[in-house]
C-alpha positions as MATLAB code, in Angstrom:
seq = 'MPTHDTGSLLIIDDEPDVCLLLKRALSPRYAQIDCAYSLAEGMEKAALMGPDVIVLDNNLPDGFGINEIHTFKNTAKATKVVMLSAMDVQTDALAAGADYFLEKPVSLKRLRSVT';
ca = [
      25.324  -20.711  -10.879;
      26.813  -21.832   -7.420;
      24.732  -24.191   -5.490;
      25.089  -24.460   -1.877;
      22.314  -27.149   -1.149;
      22.269  -26.120    2.136;
      20.164  -23.763    4.721;
      16.568  -23.376    4.749;
      14.258  -20.603    2.946;
      10.873  -19.385    3.509;
       9.171  -17.397    0.699;
       5.943  -15.855    1.974;
       3.829  -14.059   -1.002;
      -0.219  -14.285   -1.608;
       0.491  -15.570   -5.182;
       0.932  -18.796   -5.114;
       2.608  -18.071   -9.091;
       5.349  -15.595   -7.462;
       5.981  -18.439   -5.023;
       6.636  -21.282   -7.483;
       8.834  -18.912   -9.482;
      11.032  -18.197   -7.007;
      11.088  -21.272   -5.368;
      12.332  -22.999   -8.868;
      14.461  -19.958   -9.232;
      16.584  -20.869   -5.760;
      15.958  -24.130   -5.421;
      19.505  -24.719   -6.431;
      20.642  -22.936   -3.172;
      18.445  -24.078   -0.328;
      18.044  -27.744    1.232;
      14.578  -26.395    2.407;
      12.402  -24.534    0.843;
       8.724  -23.490    1.990;
       5.708  -20.878    1.081;
       3.468  -19.247    3.424;
       0.497  -17.466    1.600;
      -0.189  -14.701    4.316;
       1.773  -13.208    7.286;
      -0.226  -15.572    9.874;
       0.931  -18.666    7.870;
       4.393  -17.130    7.285;
       4.815  -16.485   10.858;
       3.333  -20.019   12.033;
       6.348  -21.693    9.393;
       8.897  -18.920   10.288;
       8.771  -19.946   14.107;
       8.771  -24.121   13.525;
      11.583  -23.600   10.425;
      13.992  -21.171   11.727;
      14.814  -20.733    8.268;
      18.174  -18.250    7.478;
      16.641  -16.218    4.405;
      12.715  -15.053    4.635;
      11.708  -13.670    0.818;
       8.817  -11.745    2.124;
       6.350   -9.671    0.330;
       4.955   -6.758    1.528;
       1.390   -6.412    0.046;
      -0.268   -9.438    1.828;
      -4.308  -10.335    2.587;
      -3.536   -9.903    6.732;
      -1.157   -7.194    6.478;
       1.828   -5.849    4.967;
       4.736   -7.577    5.424;
       7.014   -4.437    6.360;
       5.161   -4.158   10.181;
       6.183   -7.667   10.768;
       9.927   -7.450   10.108;
      11.370   -7.197   13.120;
       8.536  -10.464   14.241;
      10.468  -12.623   12.168;
      14.038  -11.110   12.818;
      13.523  -12.137   16.712;
      12.028  -15.366   15.659;
      15.279  -16.235   14.215;
      18.171  -14.214   15.224;
      20.249  -15.430   11.952;
      17.273  -14.961    9.812;
      18.041  -12.485    6.851;
      14.697  -10.566    5.662;
      14.577   -9.767    1.780;
      11.354   -7.531    1.272;
       9.453   -7.452   -1.794;
       7.748   -4.614   -3.003;
       5.933   -3.069   -6.141;
       5.064   -0.208   -3.463;
       7.646    2.317   -2.360;
       8.350    1.210    0.618;
      12.584    1.004    0.215;
      13.886    3.451    2.603;
      10.848    2.563    5.220;
      11.770   -1.605    4.740;
      15.669   -0.972    5.523;
      14.413    1.054    7.859;
      12.804   -1.566   10.025;
      14.942   -3.922   10.066;
      14.965   -5.842    6.251;
      18.473   -7.206    4.961;
      17.438   -5.974    1.482;
      14.543   -4.808   -0.457;
      14.072   -5.542   -4.214;
      10.914   -3.598   -5.991;
       8.469   -5.859   -8.092;
       8.716   -7.384  -10.377;
      11.876   -9.129   -8.833;
      14.930   -9.718  -11.051;
      16.182  -13.238  -10.564;
      18.887  -12.809  -11.086;
      19.304   -9.528   -8.234;
      17.478  -12.016   -5.853;
      19.834  -14.510   -6.332;
      22.810  -12.224   -5.577;
      21.431  -11.362   -1.864;
      19.776  -14.269   -0.784;
];
């Protein structure tokens, strides 16, 4: 697996185990990785961080990630958004501005290929 060790990644998922798994799987690729466990926390961290990539869960305790894709994209114009969901919302997520959609449970190999 190639390593980049540059750029930043923000993972927004309300399941700490998922955040930890994704962080470990993607850590060779990014100099900075942070996790947020709600939309509100994710928006705050995205504004501070200006991440290159956001991995965004759809079903969060304070709303649906799909409804805030445009907010994340406007926070940092270069941000790539990868939407994760167990729900069948791929078409809607892509229409809302997500760069990629991955179904949960997520394939780490596939996730690595789009981040």
